[in-house]
C-alpha positions as CSV (number, residue, x, y, z in Angstrom):
1,S,5.6,49.7,4.2
2,L,3.4,52.1,2.2
3,S,3.5,52.9,-1.5
4,A,2.9,56.6,-2.0
5,G,1.5,56.8,1.5
6,L,-1.3,54.2,0.7
7,Y,-1.8,50.5,1.6
8,S,-1.6,48.1,-1.3
9,K,-1.3,44.4,-1.9
10,D,2.4,44.8,-1.7
11,S,2.3,46.4,1.8
12,I,4.0,44.5,4.6
13,I,2.5,44.9,8.1
14,E,4.5,44.2,11.2
15,V,2.4,42.4,14.0
16,M,3.5,41.6,17.5
17,D,1.4,38.7,19.0
18,N,0.6,37.9,22.6
19,F,3.7,35.8,23.0
20,G,6.1,38.5,22.0
21,V,6.7,37.0,18.6
22,R,7.1,39.5,15.7
23,H,5.3,38.6,12.4
24,F,5.4,40.2,9.0
25,R,2.2,39.9,7.0
26,R,1.5,40.8,3.4
27,N,-1.6,42.8,2.9
28,V,-3.3,40.1,0.8
29,K,-6.2,37.7,1.5
30,S,-6.5,34.7,-0.9
31,T,-9.8,32.9,-1.2
32,V,-10.4,29.6,-3.1
33,S,-13.8,29.3,-4.7
34,I,-15.1,25.9,-6.1
35,A,-16.6,26.3,-9.5
36,G,-20.3,25.6,-9.9
37,T,-20.9,25.8,-6.1
38,A,-21.2,28.4,-3.4
39,L,-18.3,26.8,-1.5
40,S,-15.2,28.7,-0.7
41,F,-12.4,28.7,1.8
42,R,-9.4,30.7,2.9
43,N,-6.3,29.8,1.0
44,P,-3.5,29.1,3.5
45,V,-0.4,31.2,3.4
46,H,2.5,29.5,1.6
47,F,6.1,30.5,0.8
48,V,6.8,28.2,-2.1
49,S,6.3,29.8,-5.5
50,L,4.4,27.5,-7.8
51,A,6.3,29.0,-10.8
52,D,9.8,29.2,-9.3
53,D,10.2,26.8,-6.4
54,E,13.3,27.1,-4.2
55,P,14.5,24.7,-1.4
56,R,15.0,27.9,0.7
57,D,11.3,28.6,0.5
58,A,10.4,25.1,1.5
59,H,12.5,25.5,4.7
60,Y,10.7,28.8,5.4
61,E,7.3,27.1,5.0
62,T,8.3,24.2,7.3
63,D,9.4,26.7,10.0
64,A,6.2,28.6,9.7
65,A,4.2,25.4,10.0
66,L,6.1,24.3,13.1
67,D,5.7,27.8,14.6
68,S,1.9,27.6,13.9
69,Y,1.7,24.4,16.0
70,F,4.1,25.6,18.7
71,Y,2.2,28.9,19.3
72,H,-1.3,27.5,18.8
73,P,-3.6,28.4,21.8
74,N,-4.2,24.7,22.5
75,T,-0.5,23.7,22.7
76,A,0.0,25.0,26.3
77,P,-3.0,23.3,27.9
78,F,-2.4,20.1,25.8
79,L,1.2,19.8,27.1
80,A,0.1,20.9,30.6
81,I,-2.2,17.9,31.0
82,R,0.3,15.4,29.8
83,M,3.2,16.9,31.9
84,A,1.0,16.8,35.0
85,Q,0.1,13.2,34.4
86,R,3.8,12.3,34.1
87,F,4.5,14.0,37.4
88,G,1.8,12.0,39.3
89,H,-1.4,13.8,38.6
90,S,-3.6,11.5,36.5
91,N,-6.5,13.8,36.9
92,P,-5.1,17.4,37.2
93,S,-7.6,20.0,38.3
94,P,-8.5,22.8,35.9
95,R,-6.7,25.2,38.2
96,L,-3.5,23.2,38.0
97,V,-3.7,22.9,34.2
98,S,-4.2,26.6,33.9
99,S,-1.2,27.3,36.2
100,I,1.1,25.0,34.2
101,A,-0.1,26.4,30.8
102,T,0.5,29.9,32.0
103,A,4.0,29.0,33.1
104,F,4.6,27.6,29.6
105,R,3.2,30.6,27.8
106,T,4.9,33.3,30.0
107,G,8.1,31.3,30.5
108,S,8.1,32.1,34.2
109,Y,6.7,30.8,37.5
110,K,6.6,32.5,40.9
111,A,6.6,30.3,44.0
112,S,4.7,31.0,47.2
113,D,7.8,32.4,48.8
114,G,8.3,34.9,46.0
115,T,11.1,33.1,44.2
116,S,10.8,33.4,40.4
117,F,11.8,30.6,37.9
118,G,12.2,30.6,34.2
119,S,13.6,32.6,31.3
120,G,10.5,34.7,30.7
121,K,10.3,33.3,27.1
122,Y,7.4,31.4,25.6
123,G,7.8,27.6,25.8
124,D,10.1,27.4,28.8
125,I,9.9,23.8,29.9
126,G,11.8,24.5,33.1
127,A,9.2,27.0,34.3
128,M,6.6,24.4,33.4
129,V,8.1,21.6,35.4
130,V,8.7,23.9,38.4
131,S,5.0,25.0,38.3
132,I,4.0,21.4,38.8
133,L,6.5,20.4,41.5
134,L,6.0,23.5,43.6
135,D,2.2,23.8,43.2
136,R,0.1,23.2,46.3
137,E,-1.5,20.2,44.6
138,S,1.9,18.5,44.6
139,M,3.1,19.8,48.0
140,S,0.0,19.4,50.2
141,P,-0.2,16.0,52.0
142,S,-3.9,16.7,52.8
143,L,-4.9,16.4,49.2
144,D,-3.7,12.8,49.1
145,A,-7.1,11.8,50.6
146,L,-9.0,13.2,47.6
147,P,-10.3,10.3,45.4
148,G,-9.1,11.9,42.2
149,H,-5.7,12.9,43.5
150,G,-2.4,11.2,42.5
151,G,-2.2,8.2,40.1
152,L,-0.4,5.0,39.4
153,V,3.3,4.9,39.1
154,E,4.6,4.0,35.6
155,P,6.1,0.5,35.4
156,L,9.6,1.7,34.4
157,I,9.5,4.4,37.2
158,K,8.8,1.6,39.8
159,V,11.9,-0.3,38.7
160,I,14.1,2.8,38.8
161,K,12.6,3.9,42.1
162,L,13.4,0.5,43.7
163,M,17.0,0.6,42.4
164,R,17.6,4.2,43.5
165,S,15.8,4.2,46.9
166,L,17.6,0.9,48.0
167,D,21.1,1.9,46.7
168,F,21.6,-0.3,43.7
169,Q,25.3,-0.9,43.0
170,E,26.6,-2.6,39.8
171,S,29.0,-5.5,40.2
172,K,32.7,-5.1,39.6
173,T,32.4,-7.1,36.4
174,S,29.5,-5.1,35.0
175,S,30.2,-1.5,34.1
176,L,26.7,-1.1,32.5
177,I,23.3,-2.1,33.7
178,G,21.9,-4.7,31.3
179,F,18.5,-6.3,31.3
180,R,17.6,-9.9,30.1
181,F,14.9,-8.7,27.8
182,T,13.7,-5.3,27.0
183,L,11.5,-4.1,29.8
184,Q,8.8,-3.3,27.2
185,E,8.3,-7.0,26.7
186,L,8.3,-7.8,30.5
187,I,6.4,-5.0,32.2
188,G,4.9,-2.9,29.3
189,Q,7.4,0.0,29.3
190,D,11.0,0.7,28.5
191,A,13.0,3.8,27.7
192,H,12.9,4.8,24.0
193,T,10.8,1.8,22.9
194,I,7.3,3.2,22.6
195,P,5.1,0.6,20.8
196,T,3.2,3.1,18.8
197,V,3.1,6.8,18.0
198,F,0.7,7.2,20.9
199,S,3.4,6.3,23.4
200,Y,2.9,3.5,26.0
201,F,-0.6,4.5,27.1
202,L,-3.3,7.0,26.2
203,P,-3.6,10.1,28.5
204,E,-7.4,9.8,28.4
205,F,-7.5,6.0,29.2
206,V,-10.3,5.1,31.6
207,P,-10.1,1.5,33.0
208,S,-13.4,-0.3,32.7
209,G,-14.9,-2.4,35.4
210,T,-13.2,-0.4,38.2
211,R,-14.4,2.2,40.6
212,V,-11.9,4.6,39.0
213,G,-13.6,4.0,35.7
214,D,-17.1,4.2,37.1
215,A,-16.2,7.6,38.5
216,G,-15.0,8.7,35.0
217,L,-11.4,9.3,36.2
218,K,-8.4,8.9,34.0
219,S,-5.7,6.3,34.7
220,P,-3.3,6.2,31.8
221,E,-0.9,3.7,33.3
222,S,-3.7,1.2,33.8
223,Q,-3.6,0.5,30.1
224,V,-0.4,-1.5,30.4
225,L,-1.4,-3.3,33.6
226,T,-2.2,-6.6,31.9
227,T,-1.9,-9.8,34.0
228,P,1.4,-10.9,32.3
229,N,2.9,-7.4,32.8
230,I,1.9,-7.3,36.5
231,L,3.3,-10.8,37.2
232,S,6.5,-10.1,35.3
233,S,6.9,-6.8,37.2
234,M,6.5,-8.3,40.6
235,N,8.7,-11.3,39.8
236,G,11.4,-9.1,38.5
237,M,11.4,-6.7,41.5
238,T,11.2,-9.6,44.0
239,S,14.2,-11.2,42.2
240,L,16.0,-7.9,42.3
241,I,15.5,-7.6,46.1
242,R,16.5,-11.2,46.8
243,W,19.2,-12.0,44.3
244,G,20.2,-8.7,42.7
245,L,20.0,-7.9,39.0
246,D,19.9,-11.5,37.8
247,K,17.7,-13.7,35.6
248,C,16.8,-15.9,38.6
249,H,13.1,-16.6,39.0
250,G,12.0,-14.1,36.4
251,G,14.6,-11.4,37.2
252,F,15.5,-8.6,34.9
253,G,19.2,-9.3,34.7
254,T,21.4,-11.2,32.3
255,G,23.6,-13.1,34.8
256,G,23.1,-16.5,36.4
257,S,20.4,-19.0,35.7
258,R,16.7,-18.7,35.6
259,N,16.2,-21.6,38.1
260,R,19.5,-21.7,40.0
261,C,19.9,-18.5,42.0
262,N,23.4,-17.3,43.0
263,I,23.9,-13.8,44.4
264,N,27.5,-14.0,43.2
265,T,26.6,-14.1,39.5
266,N,24.4,-10.9,39.3
267,N,25.1,-7.7,37.5
268,G,24.5,-5.7,40.6
269,A,22.5,-5.6,43.9
270,L,20.6,-3.5,46.3
271,T,22.9,-2.4,49.1
272,F,20.5,-0.5,51.4
273,S,21.4,-0.5,55.1
274,P,19.0,1.1,57.6
275,Q,20.4,4.1,59.6
276,N,18.9,2.7,62.8
277,S,18.2,-1.0,63.1
278,T,17.5,-1.2,66.8
279,F,13.7,-1.6,66.4
280,S,11.7,-3.0,63.5
281,S,9.4,0.0,63.6
282,Q,12.4,2.3,62.8
283,I,13.4,0.0,59.9
284,V,9.9,-0.1,58.5
285,D,9.4,3.7,58.8
286,E,12.7,4.3,56.9
287,L,11.7,1.9,54.2
288,A,8.3,3.4,54.0
289,T,9.8,6.8,53.4
290,L,12.2,5.6,50.7
291,M,9.8,3.3,48.9
292,T,6.4,4.9,49.3
293,S,7.2,8.6,50.1
294,G,5.9,8.0,53.6
295,R,2.4,7.0,52.4
296,L,2.5,3.4,53.7
297,S,-0.6,3.1,55.8
298,P,-0.5,2.2,59.6
299,E,-2.1,-1.2,58.8
300,N,0.6,-2.1,56.2
301,R,3.4,-0.8,58.5
302,A,2.1,-3.2,61.1
303,I,2.1,-6.0,58.7
304,A,5.7,-5.2,57.6
305,R,6.8,-5.0,61.3
306,D,5.2,-8.4,62.0
307,V,7.0,-9.9,59.1
308,Y,10.3,-8.5,60.1
309,D,9.9,-9.7,63.7
310,S,8.6,-13.1,62.9
311,V,11.3,-14.2,60.4
312,D,14.3,-16.2,61.7
313,P,17.4,-14.2,60.6
314,R,19.4,-17.4,60.6
315,I,17.3,-18.7,57.8
316,V,16.0,-15.7,55.9
317,D,17.2,-12.1,55.4
318,R,14.6,-10.2,57.4
319,L,15.4,-6.9,55.6
320,S,15.0,-8.4,52.2
321,V,11.6,-10.0,53.1
322,T,10.3,-6.7,54.5
323,Q,11.3,-4.9,51.3
324,Q,9.4,-7.5,49.3
325,V,6.3,-6.9,51.5
326,I,6.4,-3.1,51.0
327,A,7.1,-3.5,47.3
328,S,3.8,-5.5,47.0
329,S,1.8,-2.8,48.8
330,A,-0.6,-0.6,47.0
331,E,1.2,2.5,48.2
332,F,4.4,1.5,46.4
333,H,2.5,1.4,43.1
334,S,0.6,4.7,43.5
335,T,1.2,8.3,44.3
336,G,-2.0,8.9,46.4
337,R,-3.2,7.8,49.7
338,V,-4.6,4.2,49.8
339,I,-7.8,3.8,51.7
340,K,-9.2,0.3,52.1
341,S,-12.8,-0.1,51.2
342,G,-13.6,-2.5,54.0
343,Y,-15.3,-4.9,51.6
344,S,-14.2,-8.4,51.0
345,R,-13.2,-9.5,47.6
346,P,-16.2,-11.1,45.8
347,K,-15.9,-14.8,45.4
348,P,-15.7,-16.0,41.8
349,Q,-19.0,-17.4,40.4
350,T,-18.9,-21.0,39.4
351,Q,-20.7,-22.0,36.2
352,A,-22.4,-25.3,35.9
353,S,-20.9,-27.6,33.2
354,S,-22.9,-28.0,30.0
355,G,-21.9,-31.6,29.9
356,K,-20.4,-31.3,26.5
357,A,-16.8,-32.0,25.9
358,E,-16.4,-29.3,23.3
359,Y,-15.3,-25.9,24.6
360,K,-15.7,-22.7,22.7
361,A,-14.6,-19.2,23.6
362,V,-14.7,-15.7,22.0
363,V,-11.2,-14.4,21.7
364,F,-11.0,-10.6,21.2
365,V,-7.7,-9.3,19.9
366,I,-7.2,-5.5,19.6
367,L,-4.4,-4.4,17.4
368,A,-2.6,-1.2,18.5
369,G,-2.7,1.4,15.7
370,G,-4.6,1.0,12.5
371,Y,-4.8,-1.2,9.4
372,D,-6.4,-1.1,5.9
373,S,-9.4,-3.3,6.3
374,W,-10.1,-3.1,2.6
375,N,-6.8,-4.9,1.9
376,L,-7.6,-7.6,4.4
377,L,-11.0,-8.8,3.2
378,V,-11.5,-8.0,-0.5
379,P,-14.5,-8.5,-2.7
380,H,-13.6,-11.2,-5.3
381,K,-16.5,-12.9,-7.1
382,C,-19.6,-10.8,-6.7
383,S,-23.1,-11.0,-8.3
384,G,-24.7,-8.4,-6.0
385,T,-25.0,-4.9,-7.5
386,N,-26.1,-1.5,-6.5
387,Q,-28.9,0.6,-8.1
388,A,-26.6,1.4,-11.0
389,D,-26.1,-2.3,-11.6
390,V,-22.4,-2.2,-10.6
391,T,-21.1,-5.2,-8.7
392,V,-19.4,-4.8,-5.4
393,R,-16.0,-5.7,-6.9
394,K,-16.3,-3.1,-9.6
395,Q,-17.3,-0.5,-7.0
396,Y,-14.3,-1.6,-4.9
397,E,-11.8,-1.3,-7.8
398,K,-13.2,2.1,-8.8
399,E,-13.0,3.5,-5.3
400,R,-9.6,2.1,-4.4
401,G,-7.9,2.9,-7.7
402,V,-4.2,1.9,-7.6
403,L,-4.7,0.7,-4.0
404,A,-7.1,-2.0,-5.0
405,Y,-5.9,-5.6,-4.5
406,S,-4.7,-6.9,-7.9
407,E,-5.6,-10.2,-9.5
408,K,-2.0,-11.5,-8.9
409,E,-2.3,-10.7,-5.2
410,R,-5.5,-12.7,-4.8
411,K,-4.0,-16.0,-3.7
412,L,-6.2,-16.8,-0.6
413,I,-9.9,-17.1,-1.6
414,I,-12.7,-18.0,0.7
415,S,-16.3,-18.7,-0.2
416,T,-19.5,-17.6,1.5
417,D,-22.2,-20.1,2.3
418,Q,-24.8,-19.3,-0.4
419,T,-27.0,-22.3,0.4
420,K,-28.5,-20.7,3.5
421,Q,-31.7,-18.8,2.9
422,T,-30.7,-16.2,5.4
423,T,-27.6,-15.2,3.5
424,D,-27.4,-11.6,2.5
425,Q,-23.9,-11.6,1.0
426,P,-23.4,-9.6,-2.3
427,C,-20.3,-11.7,-3.0
428,E,-19.8,-15.5,-3.4
429,Q,-16.1,-15.2,-2.8
430,F,-13.7,-12.9,-1.0
431,A,-9.9,-12.6,-1.1
432,I,-7.9,-12.4,2.0
433,H,-4.5,-10.7,2.3
434,D,-1.9,-13.1,1.1
435,E,0.1,-12.9,4.3
436,M,-2.9,-14.0,6.4
437,D,-2.6,-17.8,5.9
438,I,-3.8,-18.4,9.4
439,L,-7.1,-16.6,8.8
440,H,-7.6,-18.5,5.6
441,K,-7.2,-21.8,7.4
442,L,-9.4,-20.9,10.4
443,Y,-12.2,-19.7,8.1
444,N,-12.1,-22.9,6.0
445,D,-12.1,-25.0,9.1
446,G,-15.2,-23.3,10.4
447,D,-13.4,-21.6,13.3
448,L,-13.5,-18.0,12.2
449,S,-16.0,-15.5,10.9
450,F,-15.6,-12.0,9.5
451,F,-17.6,-9.0,10.7
452,A,-17.0,-6.5,7.9
453,N,-17.8,-2.8,8.2
454,A,-17.8,-3.0,12.0
455,G,-16.7,0.3,13.5
456,V,-17.7,3.3,15.5
457,L,-20.8,4.2,13.4
458,N,-23.7,3.5,15.8
459,K,-26.2,4.6,13.2
460,P,-26.3,5.7,9.6
461,V,-24.9,9.2,9.1
462,T,-23.8,11.5,6.3
463,K,-20.8,13.8,5.9
464,K,-23.0,16.7,7.0
465,N,-24.2,15.2,10.3
466,Y,-21.6,12.5,11.4
467,N,-19.9,14.9,13.8
468,K,-23.2,15.6,15.6
469,E,-24.7,12.1,15.4
470,T,-21.8,9.8,16.3
471,K,-20.8,9.1,19.8
472,T,-17.0,9.3,19.2
473,N,-14.5,10.9,17.0
474,L,-14.1,9.2,13.6
475,F,-10.7,9.0,11.9
476,A,-8.7,9.0,15.2
477,H,-6.9,5.8,16.2
478,N,-7.3,6.3,19.9
479,A,-11.1,6.9,19.6
480,M,-11.5,4.0,17.3
481,Q,-9.7,1.6,19.7
482,K,-11.8,2.9,22.6
483,E,-15.0,2.3,20.8
């Protein structure tokens, strides 16, 4: 709009962006200047009046903020990488990421046969999913041989895959499928139970000490592949194959007993029956198709056939044992082709005994998420001062303000060893958070030490150069954990 044919600060300009979204902009640029300095910055647009605030304007501003995130240029590739990983591409190629992001932005995808999918509107998830499933990187079997292709199957998907591919049927007395514990506790993943805001595993996770890690490849699912989770997963799936959904021998179900197995007490069972059971090769091939998408190697197929043929059917269910063998294969747990290295597993190195009865070990515990370290270990009685002759405790109380640990909260006190000539502690005493009784006891018993100020700073930096000089991203939980 124009006033007397001229632009003014009250003029409203209509703008159509690259996504087809219409915006209305007021012809005003607001800049904030910091007094006494040359610093200034652009004042972000806001809807709420500082003089006459209205709930309506707060809703408008919230919508505008969400739109800013939704239409940000990084949103499409950000989602593309994560969606590709959830559909079996732990390390999607730049071409695939670009194709998925384009489908999200344009809301459409055209398959190789000319069929079009999507609504044509920005943010169409359907077009995005189709662009992954019908892409040549998902469809071409020849790409399975590439080292970076595919990925590990998520723990929960493995359980669901086993139940669906082998025709799970609930029992007549169980209308709903119930699990003994949440699968999150057993295998590291369960629906709607993410342990942190970062989900079950980080998309950029690189497993250390592996060839995948040495190659710099991502393997998000490896983050939850701890020894307890692996054993619980295999025990649960083996029990599911043999006894149905039961608690028998580490099973996932709620029925029956943990040590007394009875197939009649389960909450459901796998009812798969092969279409052609004349030859073991036919049975194994069908199971390989259902359980590994046909990726089961010739060597592992031969092992499965030998197991089926060697088992006495009068004693053991041959089909069940063969299913267990395939469920323990590498192909069942991954979406890429498995190629054996040909190397033997290295023998564990034995260490000579020190001859001492006392045993000590370093136990490293990483806590998912973040915590306030300055409310865990707090300066209490301090004689050390800075150049302004201010003690560490006074500095702490000034910097922390209302967040500083109060005198009433300082119940657990530990003392530093000031008798050693090598001590460099500015405080004779520290306070520990009042809920950390175990740390207080361990320290006083001489079984625990504190390493304060340990973090990602690999060398002294300032606010001006930390971004250039540090090796990782400060202030990000995932980066801090990785470091």
